[in-house]
N, C-alpha and C positions, 0 to 999 in steps of 0.2 A: 821916744826911748829915754830912759832915765839916765841922768848925768850925776855921778857922785860929786859931792862937795869936797873941797880940800881936806876938811876935817874928817870926813868919812874915809877918804883915801889914806890919810895918815893913820887912822885907826887900823885899817887893813895892813898897812906896812909895819906897824908896831906890834901887831899880833902874829902868832905863828901862822904859817901857811895853812889854809883850810879849804873847804869845799867851795869857797868864794874867792880865793886869791892864790896866785902863783907868781913867783919872781924869777927873773933871769938877769944875770949881770950884763950880758951882751946879746948880740944876735949873730953869733958866729958858731962854727962847728955844727953840732947836731941840734942847736937851739931852734932853728926854723921848723924842724920836724916836731920837736917837743912842744913848741908854741902852738902848732896846729892841733896836736893832740889835746892840749889844754883847752883850746877854743871849742873843740868838739865836745869835750867833757862838760864844760860850762854850759854849752847849748843843751845837753841832755838833762842837766839838773836832776840827777838821779834821786837826791834826797828831798827834792820838791821844796827848796827854799823860796822859789819864785822871786829871787833877787838876782840882779846881774852879777856875773863873775868877772873878776879883773885880773888881767895878765900885765904885770909890770916888766918893762924892759929897761934895764939900767939900775936895778936894785939888787943888792946882795941878799943872801939867805936871811940875814938878821934885819933886813929892812933898810939898811943904810945905803945911800947912793953909791954906785960903782964908778960914776963919772964916765960912763960909756957915751960917746957922742950921739946925740939925738938930732939927726939932720933930716932934711926934707926927703932924701932918698929912702931912709929907713921908714919914715912914716908912710911913704907911698908903697913900699914893699909890704908893710903890715896891712895897709888898706886893701891891697890886691888879694890878700888871703880870702877876703869875702867872696870874690867872684872868679877865682881861678879854677873852680870846679872840683877841687880836691876834697872839700868838706860839703857833704850833701845830707839834707837840704841846705841851701845857702844859709850861713849863720847871719843873725841880726847883730851887728857889732859896730862900734865906733872906735876911731883911733885918734888920739890927740897927744900933744906935748904939754905936760904940766910941770910946774916948778914946785917940788916937794922937798922939804928938808934942805932948802937952799940950792937944789940942783935940778937939772932937767931930766925928766923921766918920761918914757913913752908909756901911755896908759891905754890898754885895749880893753874895752868894756863889752861884755858879751851877754846878750839877753837869753833867758831860757827859751827853747824852741817850742812852738805850738805843735810841731810835727815830729816828735821823737819816734824812733831812735834816729839820731844823727850819726853819720859815720865819716871817718877820715881815712882815705886810702884803703877802703874796703873793710875797715874795722870800726866797731862801735866803742868809743872811749867814754868812760865814766870816772867819777871822782868820789872817793870815800875818805873824808878827812883831808889830809894832805897827800893821799896816795892816788895816783892816776893809773888806771888799768883798763884792759880790754874787758868788755862786759861778759858776764856769763848768762846762762839761760834764764835764771831768775831775774837778773837785771833787765833783760829784754822784755820779760813779761810785765815788769813794773812800768817800763817806758811805754810799751804798747797800751797799757791800761790808762796811763796819763793822757795819751793822745786822744782817747775816746771822749774826754771831758773838756777838750779845748775848743776854741772857735775855729773850726777847720775851714780851709779853702775848699772850693767845690770839687777839686780833683780827688779829694779824700772822702767825699760823700758816698754812703752806701747806695747801691741800686737794689731795692727790695725784690724786684722781679727776677733778678739774676741769681744763679746758684754757682757753687764752687766748681761744678762740672762744666760751667761755661768758660772757665779759664783753662788754658792749655798747660798741662803739667810738663810736657816735654819742652815747650818754649821757656818755661820758668826755670827748670832744672838744668837744661842743656845750653841755653842761650843767655838768660838774664843773670842767674846766680854766679856763674864763673866770671862775669864782667863786673858784678856789683861787689863781690867780696874777695878778699885775698885768699889764695889757695890754702894756706895753713889754717885759716878760719873755717873754711869749708870742710877740710879733712877732719877737724876736731869737732865738727858740729853734730850734736846729738839731738837737735830739734826735730820735731815732727814736721811733716809737710805743711800742716796748718800753721804751726808756729813760724815757719820760715816765710810763708805768705804774709802773715800778719806783720812780721818784722820789716818786710819790704812794702807794707801798706797796700798790698793787693787785696786783702780782705779786712773786715772790721777788727776781728780778734780771733784767737784760736777757738773760742767758744761760740762766737758769732761769725760764721764763715761766709757771710754775705759779701760778694765782691764789691769793691769800691770802683768809682769812675776810673781811677788810675789803673786798677787791676785789669779792667776790661780793655782800656786803651793799650796797655802795655803787652798783655799776654792773652787777651780774649780771643776765643775762637771766631766770634762774629760780633765785634763791638757795635756795629751799626744796628743790630737788633735791639739794642738798649739805648744807644746814643746816636740817633739817626743822622745828626749833623756832622758827626766825626768822619768826614770824607773829603775828598778833593774832586771838584768837577773841572775837567780839562776840555778846552775847545781850541782847535786850530782853525782860524777863520781866514779865508782867502780874500783879504781886503782890509779896509781900515775902519769899517763900521760893523756893529753887532748884527745887522741885518744881512751882511754879505754871506756868501756860501760857506758852510762848515765842511772842511775836508777831513777832519779827524776829531773824534770826541770820545771821552771815556769818563765814567764815574769810578773813582778809585777809592776802595775801602780796605778793610782788614785792620789788623793791629798796627801800631805806629810804625814799626820797622818795615813791615810789608808795604804800607801805604807810601812811605818815603822812598823806598827802593823803586816802586813802580812809577811814581811821578818823576823820579830822576831819570829812569830809563826812557820815559815818554819825552822829557825835555831834551835828552841827548839825541833822540831820533830825529827831532826837528831842528836841532841846533847844528846845521850842516856846515862842515868846514870847507871853505874854498881854497884852492891852491893857486897862488899867483906865480907863474913861471916866466913872466915877461918883464916886470918892472925892476927886477934886481937879478944879480948874477946867481943867487941861490934861491931855492924855492921858499916862498913866504906863505904861511898858513894863516888864513883869515877866518875868524869865527864871529858870527853876529853878536853873541852875548857870551861873556865869560861864564863858564859853568859854575865856578865858585860863587859868583854873585847870585846866580839863580838859586843855588843851594841855600845860601844864607837867608835869602828872603823867604823861601819856602819853610825852612826850619823856624824862622821867626813867626811865620803865620801859624804854624802848628802849635808852637809853644804859647803864644800870646793871645790866641783867639779865645772867645768865650764858648764853652761847651754847655752852658746853662741857659735854659729858656729859649733855645733856638734850634731849629732843624736845618739852618743854612749851612751849606758846605763852604770850604775854602774854594774860591774860584780862581782858576788860572786860564786866562783868555789870551791866546797868542794871535795877534794881528800881524799884518805884513810889515808894519813899521814900529811895533811896540808889543810889550807883554804887560798885561794888567793882572796883578795878584791881589785879590780882595780877601781880607780876613774878618770874619764876623766879630763884632765887639769893638768898641772904641778904646781909647787909652785907659789905663788902669793905675790906681794908686798915685804915686808921685809923678807919673807921666800924665800930662794934660794935652789938650789940643794945641795950646800955645807953645809948650816946650818939647813937643814930640820930635824925636830925631836929634835933639841936642846932645852932644857928647857928655857922657856921665849921667844922663837922665835915664833911669831904668827902674822897672818894678815888675813883679811877677804875679799874674793872675793865677797861673797854674805852676807853682814852684815844684811840685812833685813830678809833673810831666817833664819839667826841665831836668830833674834828676835822672829820669829814664833816658832822655835823649843824650845826656852826658854819659851815662852808663853804657849805652849802645854805641857811643863814639860819634854821634852826630853833632855834638857841641863840645868844643875844646875848652872854651872859657866863656863866661857869661858877660853880656853887655857890649859885645864887640861885633855882632852880626852886621848891623847897618854900616859901621865903619869899614868892615872888611869888604862888603859889597861895593861901597863907594870907591874904595881903592882899586878893586879889580876892574870895575867899569872904566875908571880913568885910565888905567894901564892898557886897557883894550881899545881905548879911543871912543867909548860910548859917552853920551851925555850923562849928567848926574841923575841920581834917583829923584823921582817926583812923588810926593805924598799928598793924598787928600784924606784928611782926618776929621771924623765927627764922632758923635757919641755911639753910633750904631755899627761903624765899620772903619777899617783902615784900608785904603787903596794905595798900593805901591805900583808905580809905572816905571818900567825899564824901556828905554828907547834904543832902537837899533842905531849903530853908528852910521854916519853919512858915507 
């Protein structure tokens, strides 16, 4: 990611606000909302500058420092904008404290997205000159066209054998759109069905209605017809070895929401609650595994697995003493075999799948799934998570409490 020099930042401060810069005197009142709108607009880079946009916190409209205190809490709050899930796809940005014009100023640098349109709180924000606004239909067409010429992640690849009729219009219009966009945006929306699909990255473009991997996973009628590995294989084994008797099994497919709903129901059916009425004066409910921990690991497996060049499903094998969840594909990007699971280390092989999971409510914020699962296990008295990580898969083991 490019880092502007002090001279370049001073030039932006000394010039009028533009498509590449915005200034805020403080981070109070409605500024956090406007700051997120600005980050969203910089990510969309409507004018195609292909240069990072900069949000200054602690600078007046004329570029002089406002002397607003730039402390560690402010920098952490700004950094959390990246992963709190309100801007989708996740912005590529950095936050730092710089000394400019003799004063400390927070500098948020935002890279143009490879996957526009980017939206904040269900609205696509763009910037024209110093003006920040919600996109119109023409803006969205420009952003969709920009996306076609970027180096896209696999979840935005087209599937040439699929047709637009392989996508469920009812799922898209009744389930996805109301969750993805604000109600006022939907009410004012004069886009065609194809334009709406393209804006949500479900098809290549309004003129090329070939479904993408994302479209089939999110709203496909039968995604496994085109992406055979996009499924979950569940086994309940009566024993501690794979060769022991299988008492329940199911291969779970369908679109993402259906698949997650069905695996959650399956896990709940086997995660039986025991009631202790002897050891204390009140009834004590004992559960082998905290449901929230199981959910987080499953969500992580669906989000971070590779869907490319493999027909392997996610495997959930429930033994008498443990649960093994195997996700095809090893670590990705900034995450390596050596730093896997370390707090703060995260990257996204399927960033747009992440957007869909957030839109449907399965992800509240990004980068916290493992930490949440660890906390829930500890609270329930289970041993800590165990990971076996290599270049072909990630195996997560949850052990039953003693």
